[in-house]
TORKOL-4160 file (C-alpha; in steps of 0.2 Angstrom, whole numbers, padded with zeros to 4 digits, m for minus):
457
<pt num="1" X="m0220" Y="m0113" Z="m0076"/>
<pt num="2" X="m0233" Y="m0128" Z="m0079"/>
<pt num="3" X="m0220" Y="m0140" Z="m0071"/>
<pt num="4" X="m0220" Y="m0129" Z="m0054"/>
<pt num="5" X="m0238" Y="m0119" Z="m0056"/>
<pt num="6" X="m0241" Y="m0121" Z="m0038"/>
<pt num="7" X="m0226" Y="m0115" Z="m0032"/>
<pt num="8" X="m0229" Y="m0099" Z="m0044"/>
<pt num="9" X="m0245" Y="m0098" Z="m0039"/>
<pt num="10" X="m0242" Y="m0097" Z="m0020"/>
<pt num="11" X="m0230" Y="m0085" Z="m0021"/>
<pt num="12" X="m0238" Y="m0073" Z="m0033"/>
<pt num="13" X="m0253" Y="m0072" Z="m0021"/>
<pt num="14" X="m0241" Y="m0071" Z="m0006"/>
<pt num="15" X="m0232" Y="m0057" Z="m0017"/>
<pt num="16" X="m0251" Y="m0049" Z="m0022"/>
<pt num="17" X="m0256" Y="m0049" Z="m0003"/>
<pt num="18" X="m0241" Y="m0042" Z="0004"/>
<pt num="19" X="m0242" Y="m0028" Z="m0007"/>
<pt num="20" X="m0261" Y="m0026" Z="m0002"/>
<pt num="21" X="m0255" Y="m0024" Z="0014"/>
<pt num="22" X="m0245" Y="m0008" Z="0010"/>
<pt num="23" X="m0258" Y="m0003" Z="m0002"/>
<pt num="24" X="m0270" Y="m0002" Z="0014"/>
<pt num="25" X="m0259" Y="0004" Z="0028"/>
<pt num="26" X="m0247" Y="0014" Z="0018"/>
<pt num="27" X="m0252" Y="0023" Z="0001"/>
<pt num="28" X="m0241" Y="0035" Z="m0003"/>
<pt num="29" X="m0249" Y="0049" Z="m0013"/>
<pt num="30" X="m0236" Y="0062" Z="m0011"/>
<pt num="31" X="m0234" Y="0080" Z="m0018"/>
<pt num="32" X="m0222" Y="0071" Z="m0034"/>
<pt num="33" X="m0237" Y="0061" Z="m0035"/>
<pt num="34" X="m0250" Y="0077" Z="m0038"/>
<pt num="35" X="m0238" Y="0085" Z="m0049"/>
<pt num="36" X="m0238" Y="0069" Z="m0060"/>
<pt num="37" X="m0257" Y="0071" Z="m0058"/>
<pt num="38" X="m0260" Y="0088" Z="m0063"/>
<pt num="39" X="m0250" Y="0086" Z="m0078"/>
<pt num="40" X="m0260" Y="0072" Z="m0082"/>
<pt num="41" X="m0276" Y="0081" Z="m0081"/>
<pt num="42" X="m0272" Y="0094" Z="m0089"/>
<pt num="43" X="m0266" Y="0084" Z="m0104"/>
<pt num="44" X="m0282" Y="0073" Z="m0103"/>
<pt num="45" X="m0291" Y="0087" Z="m0102"/>
<pt num="46" X="m0285" Y="0103" Z="m0111"/>
<pt num="47" X="m0273" Y="0095" Z="m0121"/>
<pt num="48" X="m0256" Y="0104" Z="m0112"/>
<pt num="49" X="m0242" Y="0096" Z="m0105"/>
<pt num="50" X="m0241" Y="0109" Z="m0090"/>
<pt num="51" X="m0246" Y="0112" Z="m0073"/>
<pt num="52" X="m0261" Y="0122" Z="m0068"/>
<pt num="53" X="m0257" Y="0141" Z="m0062"/>
<pt num="54" X="m0269" Y="0153" Z="m0051"/>
<pt num="55" X="m0276" Y="0160" Z="m0070"/>
<pt num="56" X="m0269" Y="0148" Z="m0082"/>
<pt num="57" X="m0262" Y="0131" Z="m0086"/>
<pt num="58" X="m0243" Y="0134" Z="m0090"/>
<pt num="59" X="m0233" Y="0122" Z="m0100"/>
<pt num="60" X="m0219" Y="0113" Z="m0092"/>
<pt num="61" X="m0204" Y="0101" Z="m0096"/>
<pt num="62" X="m0199" Y="0098" Z="m0077"/>
<pt num="63" X="m0205" Y="0080" Z="m0078"/>
<pt num="64" X="m0203" Y="0067" Z="m0091"/>
<pt num="65" X="m0220" Y="0060" Z="m0101"/>
<pt num="66" X="m0217" Y="0042" Z="m0096"/>
<pt num="67" X="m0227" Y="0043" Z="m0077"/>
<pt num="68" X="m0240" Y="0057" Z="m0083"/>
<pt num="69" X="m0244" Y="0045" Z="m0099"/>
<pt num="70" X="m0246" Y="0030" Z="m0088"/>
<pt num="71" X="m0257" Y="0042" Z="m0076"/>
<pt num="72" X="m0267" Y="0049" Z="m0090"/>
<pt num="73" X="m0273" Y="0031" Z="m0098"/>
<pt num="74" X="m0278" Y="0027" Z="m0079"/>
<pt num="75" X="m0288" Y="0043" Z="m0077"/>
<pt num="76" X="m0295" Y="0042" Z="m0092"/>
<pt num="77" X="m0304" Y="0023" Z="m0090"/>
<pt num="78" X="m0307" Y="0025" Z="m0070"/>
<pt num="79" X="m0310" Y="0045" Z="m0071"/>
<pt num="80" X="m0299" Y="0061" Z="m0062"/>
<pt num="81" X="m0285" Y="0057" Z="m0048"/>
<pt num="82" X="m0290" Y="0039" Z="m0044"/>
<pt num="83" X="m0274" Y="0037" Z="m0037"/>
<pt num="84" X="m0281" Y="0020" Z="m0028"/>
<pt num="85" X="m0283" Y="0013" Z="m0046"/>
<pt num="86" X="m0265" Y="0018" Z="m0050"/>
<pt num="87" X="m0258" Y="0008" Z="m0035"/>
<pt num="88" X="m0269" Y="m0008" Z="m0039"/>
<pt num="89" X="m0262" Y="m0007" Z="m0055"/>
<pt num="90" X="m0244" Y="m0005" Z="m0050"/>
<pt num="91" X="m0248" Y="m0020" Z="m0039"/>
<pt num="92" X="m0250" Y="m0030" Z="m0055"/>
<pt num="93" X="m0235" Y="m0023" Z="m0064"/>
<pt num="94" X="m0224" Y="m0028" Z="m0050"/>
<pt num="95" X="m0231" Y="m0044" Z="m0051"/>
<pt num="96" X="m0224" Y="m0046" Z="m0069"/>
<pt num="97" X="m0208" Y="m0039" Z="m0062"/>
<pt num="98" X="m0207" Y="m0055" Z="m0051"/>
<pt num="99" X="m0208" Y="m0065" Z="m0068"/>
<pt num="100" X="m0195" Y="m0055" Z="m0077"/>
<pt num="101" X="m0183" Y="m0058" Z="m0060"/>
<pt num="102" X="m0185" Y="m0077" Z="m0062"/>
<pt num="103" X="m0181" Y="m0077" Z="m0080"/>
<pt num="104" X="m0165" Y="m0068" Z="m0079"/>
<pt num="105" X="m0161" Y="m0081" Z="m0065"/>
<pt num="106" X="m0165" Y="m0096" Z="m0076"/>
<pt num="107" X="m0157" Y="m0089" Z="m0090"/>
<pt num="108" X="m0139" Y="m0086" Z="m0079"/>
<pt num="109" X="m0143" Y="m0097" Z="m0066"/>
<pt num="110" X="m0155" Y="m0112" Z="m0070"/>
<pt num="111" X="m0174" Y="m0116" Z="m0067"/>
<pt num="112" X="m0170" Y="m0118" Z="m0046"/>
<pt num="113" X="m0163" Y="m0101" Z="m0045"/>
<pt num="114" X="m0178" Y="m0095" Z="m0054"/>
<pt num="115" X="m0189" Y="m0101" Z="m0043"/>
<pt num="116" X="m0183" Y="m0094" Z="m0027"/>
<pt num="117" X="m0180" Y="m0078" Z="m0038"/>
<pt num="118" X="m0198" Y="m0077" Z="m0037"/>
<pt num="119" X="m0199" Y="m0080" Z="m0021"/>
<pt num="120" X="m0188" Y="m0067" Z="m0017"/>
<pt num="121" X="m0195" Y="m0055" Z="m0027"/>
<pt num="122" X="m0213" Y="m0058" Z="m0023"/>
<pt num="123" X="m0210" Y="m0057" Z="m0005"/>
<pt num="124" X="m0195" Y="m0041" Z="m0006"/>
<pt num="125" X="m0203" Y="m0028" Z="0005"/>
<pt num="126" X="m0196" Y="m0013" Z="m0004"/>
<pt num="127" X="m0202" Y="m0016" Z="m0021"/>
<pt num="128" X="m0220" Y="m0019" Z="m0011"/>
<pt num="129" X="m0217" Y="m0004" Z="m0004"/>
<pt num="130" X="m0216" Y="0007" Z="m0019"/>
<pt num="131" X="m0231" Y="m0002" Z="m0027"/>
<pt num="132" X="m0240" Y="0009" Z="m0015"/>
<pt num="133" X="m0232" Y="0024" Z="m0019"/>
<pt num="134" X="m0239" Y="0033" Z="m0035"/>
<pt num="135" X="m0221" Y="0037" Z="m0040"/>
<pt num="136" X="m0210" Y="0032" Z="m0054"/>
<pt num="137" X="m0201" Y="0018" Z="m0045"/>
<pt num="138" X="m0214" Y="0003" Z="m0051"/>
<pt num="139" X="m0214" Y="0004" Z="m0069"/>
<pt num="140" X="m0195" Y="0010" Z="m0068"/>
<pt num="141" X="m0190" Y="m0007" Z="m0060"/>
<pt num="142" X="m0202" Y="m0015" Z="m0072"/>
<pt num="143" X="m0194" Y="m0006" Z="m0087"/>
<pt num="144" X="m0178" Y="m0011" Z="m0081"/>
<pt num="145" X="m0179" Y="m0030" Z="m0077"/>
<pt num="146" X="m0187" Y="m0033" Z="m0094"/>
<pt num="147" X="m0174" Y="m0023" Z="m0103"/>
<pt num="148" X="m0159" Y="m0033" Z="m0095"/>
<pt num="149" X="m0170" Y="m0050" Z="m0098"/>
<pt num="150" X="m0172" Y="m0046" Z="m0116"/>
<pt num="151" X="m0154" Y="m0042" Z="m0117"/>
<pt num="152" X="m0148" Y="m0058" Z="m0110"/>
<pt num="153" X="m0162" Y="m0067" Z="m0121"/>
<pt num="154" X="m0152" Y="m0060" Z="m0136"/>
<pt num="155" X="m0134" Y="m0064" Z="m0128"/>
<pt num="156" X="m0141" Y="m0081" Z="m0126"/>
<pt num="157" X="m0149" Y="m0085" Z="m0142"/>
<pt num="158" X="m0137" Y="m0073" Z="m0153"/>
<pt num="159" X="m0151" Y="m0064" Z="m0159"/>
<pt num="160" X="m0147" Y="m0049" Z="m0171"/>
<pt num="161" X="m0163" Y="m0040" Z="m0173"/>
<pt num="162" X="m0179" Y="m0042" Z="m0165"/>
<pt num="163" X="m0172" Y="m0044" Z="m0148"/>
<pt num="164" X="m0162" Y="m0031" Z="m0148"/>
<pt num="165" X="m0174" Y="m0019" Z="m0157"/>
<pt num="166" X="m0186" Y="m0026" Z="m0142"/>
<pt num="167" X="m0171" Y="m0020" Z="m0128"/>
<pt num="168" X="m0169" Y="m0004" Z="m0134"/>
<pt num="169" X="m0189" Y="m0001" Z="m0135"/>
<pt num="170" X="m0188" Y="m0007" Z="m0116"/>
<pt num="171" X="m0174" Y="0006" Z="m0113"/>
<pt num="172" X="m0182" Y="0018" Z="m0120"/>
<pt num="173" X="m0198" Y="0018" Z="m0110"/>
<pt num="174" X="m0186" Y="0018" Z="m0094"/>
<pt num="175" X="m0180" Y="0034" Z="m0100"/>
<pt num="176" X="m0196" Y="0042" Z="m0103"/>
<pt num="177" X="m0200" Y="0038" Z="m0085"/>
<pt num="178" X="m0186" Y="0044" Z="m0075"/>
<pt num="179" X="m0170" Y="0054" Z="m0083"/>
<pt num="180" X="m0156" Y="0041" Z="m0075"/>
<pt num="181" X="m0164" Y="0027" Z="m0085"/>
<pt num="182" X="m0152" Y="0032" Z="m0099"/>
<pt num="183" X="m0139" Y="0023" Z="m0086"/>
<pt num="184" X="m0148" Y="0006" Z="m0093"/>
<pt num="185" X="m0144" Y="0012" Z="m0111"/>
<pt num="186" X="m0125" Y="0016" Z="m0109"/>
<pt num="187" X="m0124" Y="m0001" Z="m0097"/>
<pt num="188" X="m0131" Y="m0012" Z="m0111"/>
<pt num="189" X="m0123" Y="m0004" Z="m0126"/>
<pt num="190" X="m0105" Y="m0002" Z="m0116"/>
<pt num="191" X="m0106" Y="m0020" Z="m0112"/>
<pt num="192" X="m0109" Y="m0026" Z="m0129"/>
<pt num="193" X="m0093" Y="m0015" Z="m0136"/>
<pt num="194" X="m0083" Y="m0020" Z="m0120"/>
<pt num="195" X="m0086" Y="m0039" Z="m0126"/>
<pt num="196" X="m0085" Y="m0035" Z="m0146"/>
<pt num="197" X="m0067" Y="m0028" Z="m0141"/>
<pt num="198" X="m0062" Y="m0040" Z="m0128"/>
<pt num="199" X="m0073" Y="m0054" Z="m0126"/>
<pt num="200" X="m0067" Y="m0063" Z="m0140"/>
<pt num="201" X="m0053" Y="m0071" Z="m0129"/>
<pt num="202" X="m0066" Y="m0081" Z="m0117"/>
<pt num="203" X="m0080" Y="m0084" Z="m0130"/>
<pt num="204" X="m0072" Y="m0086" Z="m0147"/>
<pt num="205" X="m0089" Y="m0088" Z="m0157"/>
<pt num="206" X="m0093" Y="m0068" Z="m0152"/>
<pt num="207" X="m0094" Y="m0061" Z="m0170"/>
<pt num="208" X="m0087" Y="m0040" Z="m0164"/>
<pt num="209" X="m0098" Y="m0033" Z="m0180"/>
<pt num="210" X="m0113" Y="m0040" Z="m0173"/>
<pt num="211" X="m0110" Y="m0035" Z="m0156"/>
<pt num="212" X="m0107" Y="m0017" Z="m0161"/>
<pt num="213" X="m0121" Y="m0017" Z="m0173"/>
<pt num="214" X="m0132" Y="m0023" Z="m0158"/>
<pt num="215" X="m0126" Y="m0010" Z="m0145"/>
<pt num="216" X="m0130" Y="0003" Z="m0160"/>
<pt num="217" X="m0146" Y="m0004" Z="m0162"/>
<pt num="218" X="m0151" Y="m0003" Z="m0144"/>
<pt num="219" X="m0144" Y="0017" Z="m0143"/>
<pt num="220" X="m0154" Y="0021" Z="m0156"/>
<pt num="221" X="m0170" Y="0014" Z="m0153"/>
<pt num="222" X="m0168" Y="0019" Z="m0135"/>
<pt num="223" X="m0169" Y="0039" Z="m0138"/>
<pt num="224" X="m0182" Y="0037" Z="m0154"/>
<pt num="225" X="m0195" Y="0040" Z="m0141"/>
<pt num="226" X="m0186" Y="0056" Z="m0136"/>
<pt num="227" X="m0187" Y="0064" Z="m0152"/>
<pt num="228" X="m0206" Y="0069" Z="m0150"/>
<pt num="229" X="m0203" Y="0076" Z="m0133"/>
<pt num="230" X="m0187" Y="0085" Z="m0138"/>
<pt num="231" X="m0196" Y="0095" Z="m0152"/>
<pt num="232" X="m0209" Y="0098" Z="m0142"/>
<pt num="233" X="m0197" Y="0108" Z="m0130"/>
<pt num="234" X="m0191" Y="0115" Z="m0142"/>
<pt num="235" X="m0207" Y="0123" Z="m0150"/>
<pt num="236" X="m0215" Y="0129" Z="m0133"/>
<pt num="237" X="m0200" Y="0134" Z="m0127"/>
<pt num="238" X="m0186" Y="0138" Z="m0139"/>
<pt num="239" X="m0174" Y="0125" Z="m0128"/>
<pt num="240" X="m0165" Y="0110" Z="m0132"/>
<pt num="241" X="m0170" Y="0099" Z="m0117"/>
<pt num="242" X="m0171" Y="0082" Z="m0123"/>
<pt num="243" X="m0174" Y="0074" Z="m0105"/>
<pt num="244" X="m0180" Y="0084" Z="m0090"/>
<pt num="245" X="m0171" Y="0096" Z="m0079"/>
<pt num="246" X="m0158" Y="0089" Z="m0067"/>
<pt num="247" X="m0165" Y="0099" Z="m0053"/>
<pt num="248" X="m0185" Y="0099" Z="m0060"/>
<pt num="249" X="m0185" Y="0119" Z="m0063"/>
<pt num="250" X="m0193" Y="0128" Z="m0073"/>
<pt num="251" X="m0186" Y="0137" Z="m0088"/>
<pt num="252" X="m0185" Y="0155" Z="m0079"/>
<pt num="253" X="m0183" Y="0148" Z="m0062"/>
<pt num="254" X="m0168" Y="0151" Z="m0052"/>
<pt num="255" X="m0158" Y="0136" Z="m0045"/>
<pt num="256" X="m0146" Y="0140" Z="m0033"/>
<pt num="257" X="m0133" Y="0133" Z="m0038"/>
<pt num="258" X="m0121" Y="0137" Z="m0023"/>
<pt num="259" X="m0132" Y="0132" Z="m0011"/>
<pt num="260" X="m0133" Y="0113" Z="m0018"/>
<pt num="261" X="m0113" Y="0113" Z="m0020"/>
<pt num="262" X="m0111" Y="0119" Z="m0002"/>
<pt num="263" X="m0123" Y="0102" Z="0003"/>
<pt num="264" X="m0112" Y="0094" Z="m0008"/>
<pt num="265" X="m0095" Y="0097" Z="0002"/>
<pt num="266" X="m0104" Y="0089" Z="0018"/>
<pt num="267" X="m0121" Y="0079" Z="0016"/>
<pt num="268" X="m0119" Y="0059" Z="0015"/>
<pt num="269" X="m0135" Y="0052" Z="0023"/>
<pt num="270" X="m0153" Y="0054" Z="0021"/>
<pt num="271" X="m0158" Y="0059" Z="0038"/>
<pt num="272" X="m0149" Y="0076" Z="0032"/>
<pt num="273" X="m0159" Y="0076" Z="0014"/>
<pt num="274" X="m0174" Y="0076" Z="0024"/>
<pt num="275" X="m0169" Y="0088" Z="0037"/>
<pt num="276" X="m0158" Y="0102" Z="0027"/>
<pt num="277" X="m0160" Y="0099" Z="0007"/>
<pt num="278" X="m0179" Y="0097" Z="0003"/>
<pt num="279" X="m0184" Y="0111" Z="0016"/>
<pt num="280" X="m0175" Y="0123" Z="0007"/>
<pt num="281" X="m0181" Y="0135" Z="0001"/>
<pt num="282" X="m0195" Y="0140" Z="0010"/>
<pt num="283" X="m0191" Y="0132" Z="0028"/>
<pt num="284" X="m0179" Y="0137" Z="0042"/>
<pt num="285" X="m0161" Y="0128" Z="0042"/>
<pt num="286" X="m0161" Y="0121" Z="0060"/>
<pt num="287" X="m0140" Y="0122" Z="0061"/>
<pt num="288" X="m0142" Y="0111" Z="0075"/>
<pt num="289" X="m0147" Y="0098" Z="0064"/>
<pt num="290" X="m0129" Y="0102" Z="0052"/>
<pt num="291" X="m0116" Y="0087" Z="0057"/>
<pt num="292" X="m0100" Y="0091" Z="0062"/>
<pt num="293" X="m0091" Y="0088" Z="0045"/>
<pt num="294" X="m0100" Y="0103" Z="0038"/>
<pt num="295" X="m0087" Y="0114" Z="0046"/>
<pt num="296" X="m0066" Y="0114" Z="0045"/>
<pt num="297" X="m0063" Y="0127" Z="0058"/>
<pt num="298" X="m0072" Y="0138" Z="0070"/>
<pt num="299" X="m0071" Y="0154" Z="0059"/>
<pt num="300" X="m0077" Y="0142" Z="0044"/>
<pt num="301" X="m0092" Y="0137" Z="0058"/>
<pt num="302" X="m0096" Y="0155" Z="0061"/>
<pt num="303" X="m0097" Y="0158" Z="0044"/>
<pt num="304" X="m0109" Y="0149" Z="0040"/>
<pt num="305" X="m0119" Y="0152" Z="0055"/>
<pt num="306" X="m0121" Y="0171" Z="0047"/>
<pt num="307" X="m0127" Y="0163" Z="0031"/>
<pt num="308" X="m0139" Y="0152" Z="0037"/>
<pt num="309" X="m0146" Y="0165" Z="0049"/>
<pt num="310" X="m0148" Y="0179" Z="0033"/>
<pt num="311" X="m0158" Y="0163" Z="0024"/>
<pt num="312" X="m0171" Y="0160" Z="0040"/>
<pt num="313" X="m0174" Y="0179" Z="0041"/>
<pt num="314" X="m0180" Y="0177" Z="0022"/>
<pt num="315" X="m0183" Y="0160" Z="0021"/>
<pt num="316" X="m0177" Y="0163" Z="0002"/>
<pt num="317" X="m0159" Y="0161" Z="m0008"/>
<pt num="318" X="m0157" Y="0176" Z="m0018"/>
<pt num="319" X="m0142" Y="0175" Z="m0029"/>
<pt num="320" X="m0132" Y="0184" Z="m0018"/>
<pt num="321" X="m0135" Y="0173" Z="m0005"/>
<pt num="322" X="m0131" Y="0159" Z="m0017"/>
<pt num="323" X="m0113" Y="0168" Z="m0019"/>
<pt num="324" X="m0112" Y="0166" Z="0000"/>
<pt num="325" X="m0114" Y="0147" Z="m0001"/>
<pt num="326" X="m0104" Y="0147" Z="m0015"/>
<pt num="327" X="m0089" Y="0155" Z="m0006"/>
<pt num="328" X="m0093" Y="0143" Z="0007"/>
<pt num="329" X="m0092" Y="0128" Z="m0004"/>
<pt num="330" X="m0077" Y="0132" Z="m0014"/>
<pt num="331" X="m0067" Y="0136" Z="0001"/>
<pt num="332" X="m0071" Y="0117" Z="0008"/>
<pt num="333" X="m0068" Y="0108" Z="m0008"/>
<pt num="334" X="m0051" Y="0118" Z="m0009"/>
<pt num="335" X="m0045" Y="0113" Z="0007"/>
<pt num="336" X="m0051" Y="0094" Z="0005"/>
<pt num="337" X="m0053" Y="0090" Z="m0012"/>
<pt num="338" X="m0051" Y="0070" Z="m0009"/>
<pt num="339" X="m0066" Y="0069" Z="0003"/>
<pt num="340" X="m0078" Y="0081" Z="m0008"/>
<pt num="341" X="m0074" Y="0069" Z="m0024"/>
<pt num="342" X="m0070" Y="0052" Z="m0015"/>
<pt num="343" X="m0074" Y="0052" Z="0001"/>
<pt num="344" X="m0092" Y="0060" Z="0004"/>
<pt num="345" X="m0098" Y="0052" Z="m0014"/>
<pt num="346" X="m0092" Y="0035" Z="m0006"/>
<pt num="347" X="m0102" Y="0038" Z="0010"/>
<pt num="348" X="m0117" Y="0043" Z="0000"/>
<pt num="349" X="m0117" Y="0026" Z="m0011"/>
<pt num="350" X="m0115" Y="0018" Z="0005"/>
<pt num="351" X="m0129" Y="0027" Z="0014"/>
<pt num="352" X="m0141" Y="0023" Z="0000"/>
<pt num="353" X="m0138" Y="0004" Z="0000"/>
<pt num="354" X="m0138" Y="0002" Z="0017"/>
<pt num="355" X="m0151" Y="0012" Z="0025"/>
<pt num="356" X="m0167" Y="0005" Z="0031"/>
<pt num="357" X="m0178" Y="0010" Z="0016"/>
<pt num="358" X="m0193" Y="0017" Z="0026"/>
<pt num="359" X="m0192" Y="0034" Z="0018"/>
<pt num="360" X="m0211" Y="0032" Z="0013"/>
<pt num="361" X="m0215" Y="0025" Z="0030"/>
<pt num="362" X="m0220" Y="0032" Z="0048"/>
<pt num="363" X="m0203" Y="0028" Z="0052"/>
<pt num="364" X="m0191" Y="0042" Z="0059"/>
<pt num="365" X="m0176" Y="0044" Z="0048"/>
<pt num="366" X="m0165" Y="0045" Z="0063"/>
<pt num="367" X="m0170" Y="0028" Z="0067"/>
<pt num="368" X="m0154" Y="0024" Z="0076"/>
<pt num="369" X="m0159" Y="0036" Z="0090"/>
<pt num="370" X="m0173" Y="0025" Z="0097"/>
<pt num="371" X="m0184" Y="0041" Z="0100"/>
<pt num="372" X="m0198" Y="0033" Z="0088"/>
<pt num="373" X="m0214" Y="0024" Z="0093"/>
<pt num="374" X="m0207" Y="0007" Z="0096"/>
<pt num="375" X="m0215" Y="m0002" Z="0083"/>
<pt num="376" X="m0210" Y="0010" Z="0070"/>
<pt num="377" X="m0193" Y="0009" Z="0077"/>
<pt num="378" X="m0194" Y="m0012" Z="0076"/>
<pt num="379" X="m0199" Y="m0009" Z="0058"/>
<pt num="380" X="m0184" Y="0002" Z="0054"/>
<pt num="381" X="m0174" Y="m0011" Z="0061"/>
<pt num="382" X="m0182" Y="m0024" Z="0053"/>
<pt num="383" X="m0180" Y="m0015" Z="0035"/>
<pt num="384" X="m0164" Y="m0013" Z="0038"/>
<pt num="385" X="m0159" Y="m0032" Z="0043"/>
<pt num="386" X="m0168" Y="m0038" Z="0027"/>
<pt num="387" X="m0160" Y="m0026" Z="0015"/>
<pt num="388" X="m0143" Y="m0032" Z="0023"/>
<pt num="389" X="m0149" Y="m0052" Z="0019"/>
<pt num="390" X="m0152" Y="m0047" Z="0002"/>
<pt num="391" X="m0136" Y="m0040" Z="m0003"/>
<pt num="392" X="m0124" Y="m0050" Z="0009"/>
<pt num="393" X="m0135" Y="m0065" Z="m0001"/>
<pt num="394" X="m0131" Y="m0056" Z="m0017"/>
<pt num="395" X="m0113" Y="m0053" Z="m0013"/>
<pt num="396" X="m0111" Y="m0072" Z="m0010"/>
<pt num="397" X="m0119" Y="m0075" Z="m0025"/>
<pt num="398" X="m0110" Y="m0064" Z="m0037"/>
<pt num="399" X="m0091" Y="m0069" Z="m0028"/>
<pt num="400" X="m0096" Y="m0089" Z="m0033"/>
<pt num="401" X="m0103" Y="m0084" Z="m0050"/>
<pt num="402" X="m0093" Y="m0073" Z="m0057"/>
<pt num="403" X="m0087" Y="m0084" Z="m0072"/>
<pt num="404" X="m0105" Y="m0086" Z="m0077"/>
<pt num="405" X="m0107" Y="m0081" Z="m0094"/>
<pt num="406" X="m0116" Y="m0062" Z="m0096"/>
<pt num="407" X="m0117" Y="m0059" Z="m0079"/>
<pt num="408" X="m0104" Y="m0045" Z="m0083"/>
<pt num="409" X="m0120" Y="m0035" Z="m0089"/>
<pt num="410" X="m0130" Y="m0038" Z="m0074"/>
<pt num="411" X="m0112" Y="m0031" Z="m0063"/>
<pt num="412" X="m0109" Y="m0017" Z="m0075"/>
<pt num="413" X="m0125" Y="m0010" Z="m0073"/>
<pt num="414" X="m0125" Y="m0010" Z="m0054"/>
<pt num="415" X="m0107" Y="m0003" Z="m0055"/>
<pt num="416" X="m0111" Y="0012" Z="m0064"/>
<pt num="417" X="m0128" Y="0018" Z="m0056"/>
<pt num="418" X="m0120" Y="0018" Z="m0039"/>
<pt num="419" X="m0105" Y="0030" Z="m0046"/>
<pt num="420" X="m0117" Y="0040" Z="m0055"/>
<pt num="421" X="m0128" Y="0041" Z="m0037"/>
<pt num="422" X="m0112" Y="0045" Z="m0027"/>
<pt num="423" X="m0111" Y="0062" Z="m0039"/>
<pt num="424" X="m0128" Y="0067" Z="m0032"/>
<pt num="425" X="m0131" Y="0078" Z="m0018"/>
<pt num="426" X="m0147" Y="0070" Z="m0011"/>
<pt num="427" X="m0143" Y="0050" Z="m0006"/>
<pt num="428" X="m0161" Y="0044" Z="m0007"/>
<pt num="429" X="m0161" Y="0026" Z="m0004"/>
<pt num="430" X="m0175" Y="0025" Z="m0017"/>
<pt num="431" X="m0161" Y="0028" Z="m0031"/>
<pt num="432" X="m0154" Y="0012" Z="m0029"/>
<pt num="433" X="m0172" Y="0005" Z="m0032"/>
<pt num="434" X="m0169" Y="m0001" Z="m0051"/>
<pt num="435" X="m0153" Y="m0013" Z="m0046"/>
<pt num="436" X="m0163" Y="m0023" Z="m0035"/>
<pt num="437" X="m0171" Y="m0035" Z="m0049"/>
<pt num="438" X="m0152" Y="m0039" Z="m0050"/>
<pt num="439" X="m0149" Y="m0040" Z="m0031"/>
<pt num="440" X="m0162" Y="m0053" Z="m0030"/>
<pt num="441" X="m0157" Y="m0064" Z="m0045"/>
<pt num="442" X="m0139" Y="m0064" Z="m0037"/>
<pt num="443" X="m0146" Y="m0067" Z="m0020"/>
<pt num="444" X="m0155" Y="m0081" Z="m0025"/>
<pt num="445" X="m0138" Y="m0089" Z="m0034"/>
<pt num="446" X="m0129" Y="m0085" Z="m0017"/>
<pt num="447" X="m0143" Y="m0094" Z="m0005"/>
<pt num="448" X="m0144" Y="m0108" Z="m0015"/>
<pt num="449" X="m0123" Y="m0111" Z="m0016"/>
<pt num="450" X="m0125" Y="m0108" Z="0001"/>
<pt num="451" X="m0137" Y="m0124" Z="0003"/>
<pt num="452" X="m0126" Y="m0135" Z="m0009"/>
<pt num="453" X="m0110" Y="m0131" Z="0002"/>
<pt num="454" X="m0117" Y="m0133" Z="0017"/>
<pt num="455" X="m0126" Y="m0152" Z="0010"/>
<pt num="456" X="m0108" Y="m0156" Z="0004"/>
<pt num="457" X="m0101" Y="m0152" Z="0019"/>
């Protein structure tokens, strides 16, 4: 940085300016933000980790304590519900992510790639967009990048204790923000175990015992922050809940698993998440919004329409109605198991990776129909092109750098996270955002490799 101070200063200023544009034009304080904020306020004012009700505050475990703790810290200094201060703070957290991506690139590919990675991170509109959203993504991306950078530093230096301990702490912070942060620990520990068992062929200097010890250390330290949370949940609810419930449901809240399973038999894109999955229960299902793949034959279509009609009458899913959704789901899975277990997960993964990342912006999710105001259609297309450019450059960078030492750690993390996301019924593009530090580093390597190739030609 001392040798390239002007470069980093200019692009850091550009990155901050871009994030301020999103903060001023598209601040996103959504329903989830208020849930986190309500927990933070009650935690501060009443010492109860819970949600406000009509008569009292009810303890809850539907959200992990990482982001409420962050909000509580900001609220305690600047006052309750100062969400704009939260978003400004997140901008500077994002700036830290820029430096972390540059450091990952430096360790793997050298100083030139590090400079370009910093630029690509600073100007990445998807990361900038979420810095203006009062959600967990910005902090989660930061701790993910920090943990990966720390792991690479430990691998590079052969560090036995200090860096691996810090890596475990950073992984623990990621888990406290989102349950799927555990994938980061699985990727790092799994890579260390794999390297200990099979890596000596390529890296004779590797000591298997050290790598196994490092994997155990990272895994152990990363779960330590969950112990107080787990004990609290057992004491308050008499329930073993080390993370947060998959469907963010309260202890006695009915979860319509039949409906969720039925949705999973045809859900392949984010548009259906907005139009069908999120509104239920409470809002009617617009049957005409269902894609053709939601029915296998006319008889099944009639049965589905009947169930939907019954739901629309009450806007509530009872256990009996949920059982009917479950019957439809079981019938469809039996008829097409490959579609359910392979085809649709693959489509959901592709949709999360390739869709224009405008879910927090005014653009219509059906961007390809061009029924939106022209400026939002242009924005959606532009975001889609930019996303494809990042991904294409990253693929080139990976193909040309497969032999780079320790690159397998980043590859494993992206693959594991993608496979996990394919198992979810709600393909939301934001779920891939945690992998974007890896995408940016590989994109920087791909761009430089392409530039060198053209010069040599």
